[in-house]
C-alpha positions, 0 to 999 in steps of 0.5 A: 500500500501507499500513502494514496491508498489510505485514509486516517482511518482506511486502508484499501487492498486492490483484489487480483480482479481487474475487468472491464467491469471491475477496473483495476480490481475490487476495493477490499478496505480495512476501517478501525484506529489500532489492531481491531478493524472491520473489513468491506467487501472481502472481494474474490474468492482468492486465497493470496488475497484473503490471506492478505486481509486475514493478516493485516489484524484483528477483523471485528466484523465483515460488511457488504456493500452488495450482492454481486459477486466480485465484492462477495465470493470471498466471504466464506474464505475470510469468515474461515480464516478470522471468524468473524461476523459479517452484516449486508443488506440481505440476509443471504450474505449475513454471517453471525450478523443481523442484517443492516439497517439503514440509519444505524450507526456501528460503534466498532474498532475505534470508529463509527460506521453510519449505513445509507441505504443507496438502493438503484444499482442493486437493490440491496446496494448500501454505503457507509459513512466515517463521520471521524475520518479526516476533517471532511469523513468519507464514505464507501459506496460500493459500486453506486460510485465508482472511482471512474466513470459512471456505475451500470443499473442491474436491471431488473435487480436495480432500478433507475428511479431508487438510482437517482433517489439514492444519489440524492439522498448522498448530497447529505453528505457533501464534504465526504471523499469517496471511496468507492467499490472500484477505482481511486478516491474522489475528494468530494462527494457532492462534486461526483453526484452531480456530474453522475446526475448529469450523466444520468440526465444526458442518458435519458434524453438520448433514449428519449431521441432514440425512442423518437426515432425508433419508435416508442416499441423499439427493443434493447438492442436497438436502442443500446446500438443508437446510445452506446455507439463507442463501448468495446465488447466486454460491457455490451451486457452492462450497457443492455442492463443499463439500457432496460434500466432507462426504458422502464424509467421512461415507460414507467414515468 
């Protein structure tokens, strides 16, 4: 790790799973003061990565931002190495702990972690606010906000309407730094949220324009071809998922 991988309360371990959807890999965060720590997102079931996490300190708790395998496949291996309980929004990922509740404050590892429900990328997406992380605090955003680019809406599990509501809710924490599930840290949550809202508005206008050209009943593939003209093949499924979410939003509005 380098200083760029750390804040006053966190360290980052990058999982070895780079790819079109994971950027450089999944960020596993180690949160806390002193020897006790909280792990946010164990990442993939990679033995060397899980060994690094387990050696980093006394793991008191494992928290999950959302259900996707690149964040959760390492749960069983890390529990086996540490015996730590796991908490997530979805009960299926909890081990020896209760599901997370929006607004609760977890006091552990010498700090406070506030649970902020941010559904939209997936139905179970949650962010974690660290109010004591330096002068501005920080927000661990999972895949709700990334370190570069924008996230997909994993329809039908995710949906655009709650995602937009989640972005607006994150504006309640304007000064926080962004600690994303993928990519580098970003210093200003409010600025990133406005970037994301602008991007979503532009995409919706592009989809509206495509429907005006292709017909209101145009299918996902045709709209994707019209709107996402510069994507590489590896992210085509993600683009189609986002188009489905945008069509669902427009046709249900």
